[in-house]
C-alpha positions as CSV (number, residue, x, y, z in Angstrom):
1,M,-35.9,27.1,-8.9
2,G,-32.7,25.1,-9.4
3,K,-31.1,24.0,-12.7
4,P,-32.6,21.0,-14.4
5,E,-30.5,17.8,-13.8
6,T,-29.3,17.8,-17.4
7,A,-27.9,21.3,-17.2
8,L,-25.5,20.4,-14.5
9,S,-21.8,19.9,-15.3
10,P,-20.1,16.6,-14.4
11,D,-18.4,18.4,-11.5
12,Q,-21.7,19.8,-10.2
13,K,-23.3,16.3,-10.4
14,A,-20.4,14.8,-8.5
15,R,-20.6,17.4,-5.8
16,K,-24.4,17.0,-5.6
17,A,-23.9,13.3,-5.1
18,W,-21.4,13.6,-2.2
19,M,-23.3,16.4,-0.6
20,G,-26.4,14.2,-0.6
21,L,-24.4,11.3,0.8
22,L,-23.1,13.4,3.6
23,A,-26.5,14.9,4.4
24,K,-28.0,11.4,4.8
25,S,-25.2,9.7,6.5
26,D,-25.2,8.5,10.1
27,A,-23.4,11.0,12.3
28,A,-21.5,8.4,14.3
29,L,-20.2,6.7,11.2
30,L,-19.2,10.0,9.7
31,A,-17.3,10.9,12.9
32,E,-15.6,7.5,12.8
33,R,-14.5,7.9,9.2
34,M,-13.3,11.5,9.9
35,A,-11.2,10.2,12.8
36,E,-9.3,8.1,10.2
37,M,-8.3,11.2,8.3
38,A,-4.8,12.3,9.2
39,D,-3.8,15.9,9.7
40,L,-7.1,17.7,8.9
41,P,-6.4,21.2,7.8
42,A,-7.2,24.4,9.7
43,F,-10.2,26.4,8.5
44,E,-12.1,29.6,9.2
45,W,-15.8,29.8,9.6
46,L,-17.8,31.6,7.0
47,R,-21.0,30.6,8.8
48,R,-20.9,28.8,12.1
49,P,-23.2,25.8,12.5
50,E,-26.7,27.0,13.0
51,V,-30.0,25.1,13.5
52,G,-33.1,26.1,11.5
53,G,-36.1,24.7,9.8
54,V,-36.9,24.1,6.1
55,M,-40.2,23.4,4.4
56,V,-40.3,19.9,2.9
57,R,-42.3,19.8,-0.4
58,G,-43.8,16.8,-2.1
59,R,-45.6,15.9,-5.3
60,M,-48.4,13.4,-5.7
61,G,-47.1,10.5,-7.6
62,G,-43.8,12.2,-8.0
63,T,-45.1,14.3,-10.9
64,G,-48.1,16.2,-9.6
65,A,-48.4,19.7,-8.4
66,P,-46.1,20.5,-5.5
67,F,-47.5,20.8,-2.0
68,N,-46.1,21.6,1.5
69,L,-45.6,18.3,3.3
70,G,-44.2,19.8,6.6
71,E,-41.2,21.3,8.3
72,M,-37.9,19.6,9.0
73,T,-35.0,20.7,11.3
74,V,-31.6,21.1,9.6
75,T,-28.2,22.3,10.6
76,R,-26.0,24.2,8.2
77,C,-22.6,25.8,8.1
78,S,-19.9,27.0,5.7
79,L,-16.1,27.1,6.1
80,R,-13.0,28.0,4.1
81,L,-9.8,26.1,4.2
82,A,-6.4,27.9,4.4
83,T,-5.9,26.8,0.7
84,G,-9.1,28.6,-0.3
85,E,-11.6,25.8,-0.9
86,V,-15.1,26.6,0.5
87,G,-17.2,23.8,2.0
88,H,-20.9,23.8,2.9
89,G,-22.6,21.3,5.2
90,Y,-26.4,20.7,5.5
91,V,-27.6,17.9,7.6
92,Q,-31.0,16.8,9.0
93,G,-31.4,17.4,12.7
94,R,-29.5,19.4,15.2
95,D,-26.0,17.9,15.1
96,K,-23.6,20.8,14.7
97,R,-20.6,18.5,14.6
98,Q,-22.0,16.5,11.8
99,A,-22.6,19.7,9.8
100,E,-19.1,20.8,10.4
101,Q,-17.7,17.5,9.3
102,A,-19.8,17.5,6.2
103,A,-18.6,21.0,5.3
104,L,-15.0,19.9,5.9
105,V,-15.4,16.9,3.6
106,D,-17.0,19.1,0.9
107,A,-14.1,21.5,1.0
108,L,-11.5,18.7,1.0
109,M,-13.2,17.0,-2.0
110,Q,-12.5,20.2,-4.0
111,G,-8.7,20.0,-3.4
112,A,-5.7,17.8,-3.8
113,R,-6.8,15.3,-1.2
114,A,-10.0,14.4,-2.9
115,E,-9.1,10.8,-3.7
116,V,-8.0,10.1,-0.1
117,V,-11.2,11.6,1.2
118,R,-13.3,9.6,-1.2
119,E,-11.6,6.3,-0.1
120,T,-11.5,7.0,3.6
121,V,-14.9,8.8,4.1
122,L,-17.2,8.7,1.1
123,T,-16.9,5.1,-0.1
124,P,-17.5,3.6,3.4
125,L,-20.5,5.9,3.9
126,Q,-21.9,4.9,0.5
127,V,-21.5,1.2,1.3
128,A,-23.3,1.7,4.7
129,Q,-26.2,3.5,3.0
130,E,-26.5,0.8,0.3
131,A,-26.6,-1.9,3.1
132,I,-29.4,0.1,4.9
133,R,-31.3,0.4,1.6
134,T,-30.9,-3.3,0.8
135,A,-32.1,-4.3,4.3
136,R,-35.1,-2.0,4.0
137,A,-36.0,-3.4,0.6
138,A,-35.7,-7.0,1.9
139,K,-37.9,-6.2,4.9
140,A,-40.5,-4.7,2.5
141,A,-40.3,-7.6,0.1
142,A,-41.0,-10.0,3.0
143,T,-44.4,-8.4,3.4
144,K,-45.3,-8.4,-0.3
145,V,-48.5,-10.3,-1.2
146,D,-49.0,-11.6,-4.7
147,F,-52.7,-11.9,-5.7
148,F,-53.7,-14.2,-8.4
149,T,-57.0,-15.4,-9.8
150,M,-57.8,-19.0,-10.6
151,V,-59.9,-19.6,-13.7
152,R,-63.1,-21.4,-13.0
153,G,-64.7,-23.8,-15.5
154,E,-67.8,-21.7,-15.7
155,D,-68.6,-19.3,-18.6
């Protein structure tokens, strides 16, 4: 089992956040943002992109006993930059290019170009995900029904 959230260092929390963002991002938008990055460094594969399955677990009400919800297809890979930073990419689905780009961003975020990568890639991805979340919430709110009871004059 992983570390409790409170046991993570600030660097680990930051990495967890960008890894989650990359894993959930739209592949086309990630590719578009990566195309904006100038002179991407060379790297060597530690683990080439490979497709596999993982078991998704859930909890009743978010706090109950865990149960197996079902399987999901994921693609993962690992790479090392010439400067020594290691990046990992895990993405939902079978997109090997998206996993490679996620791993490359992960490695770059650990080096000297972290701020450029944050501004060019991560911030636009975060804005896009927030827009999707807001649109989804607005759509759900449009279907909300408020029930109320009128008080009758009878005892």
